[in-house]
C-alpha positions as MATLAB code, in Angstrom:
seq = 'MIAETAAMAGIVMGLAEALKRLGLNRKYLPVVNLFTGVAAAVIWGGHEIKTSVFYGIMAGLSASGLYSGGKNTVEGLQMARKAKGDFEK';
ca = [
     -17.181    0.818   -6.241;
     -15.277   -1.863   -4.180;
     -13.506   -3.204   -7.326;
     -12.563    0.477   -8.196;
     -11.164    0.980   -4.861;
      -8.874   -2.310   -4.940;
      -7.747   -1.108   -8.432;
      -6.923    2.298   -6.835;
      -5.152    0.453   -4.087;
      -2.913   -1.276   -6.547;
      -2.319    2.142   -8.291;
      -1.325    3.702   -4.939;
       1.027    0.970   -4.144;
       2.780    1.379   -7.619;
       3.132    5.195   -7.191;
       4.561    4.671   -3.471;
       7.140    2.073   -4.753;
       8.203    4.454   -7.302;
       8.559    7.403   -4.978;
      10.437    4.972   -2.630;
      12.895    4.375   -5.632;
      13.230    8.145   -6.112;
      14.227    8.310   -2.630;
      11.400    9.228   -0.637;
      11.833    8.283    3.227;
       9.989    4.986    3.901;
       8.163    6.438    6.934;
       6.400    9.024    4.780;
       4.779    6.209    2.659;
       1.722    5.794    4.703;
       0.800    9.455    4.542;
       1.833    9.506    0.883;
      -0.534    6.515    0.200;
      -3.370    8.274    2.014;
      -3.372   11.393    0.187;
      -2.838    9.664   -3.260;
      -5.698    7.216   -2.722;
      -7.986   10.166   -1.682;
      -6.923   12.399   -4.749;
      -7.375    9.151   -6.934;
     -10.593    8.642   -5.775;
     -11.858   12.316   -5.787;
     -10.551   12.667   -9.369;
     -11.854    9.247  -10.747;
     -14.426    8.178   -8.275;
     -17.600   10.010  -10.066;
     -19.412   10.094   -6.608;
     -20.032   13.251   -4.308;
     -17.166   14.064   -2.385;
     -17.538   12.554    0.921;
     -17.813    9.332   -0.598;
     -15.172    9.557   -2.883;
     -12.936   10.718    0.094;
     -14.096    7.870    2.174;
     -12.874    5.294   -0.761;
      -9.993    6.942   -1.249;
      -9.074    6.480    2.388;
      -9.865    2.729    2.071;
      -7.463    2.615   -0.926;
      -4.763    4.481    0.889;
      -4.953    2.424    3.914;
      -5.149   -0.570    1.886;
      -2.068   -0.003   -0.280;
      -0.280    0.522    3.121;
      -1.646   -2.529    4.691;
      -0.965   -4.590    1.616;
       2.831   -3.181    1.497;
       3.261   -3.863    5.335;
       1.585   -7.228    5.311;
       3.938   -8.470    2.221;
       6.932   -7.194    3.581;
       6.379   -8.712    7.219;
       5.500  -12.117    5.287;
       8.683  -12.008    3.258;
      10.776  -11.362    6.409;
       9.090  -14.018    8.378;
      10.038  -16.395    5.501;
      13.591  -15.416    5.344;
      14.020  -15.767    9.256;
      12.455  -19.292    8.756;
      14.931  -20.343    6.249;
      17.506  -18.932    8.205;
      16.604  -20.829   11.462;
      16.192  -24.077    9.193;
      19.481  -23.785    7.807;
      21.170  -23.228   11.356;
      19.563  -26.567   12.348;
      20.919  -28.549    9.528;
      24.625  -27.719   10.042;
];
């Protein structure tokens, strides 16, 4: 189920990105990821409901963390490039 949870996290991230581009406020994305992950796990999980909800929570929180971590990494790299450019002048 771990591989399925990882795949669900990717799907949840894609859905969140689509909703963000449609105009959903970014501050709601973690909640949307959580509910989307739980819904996906319950629908496709094939396990008892408690287990599916647990895996759905993992997928939703993973999607939020992957997005946040990637965003922070990109921002950090951009700041480092700007700082390096300032020293070269």
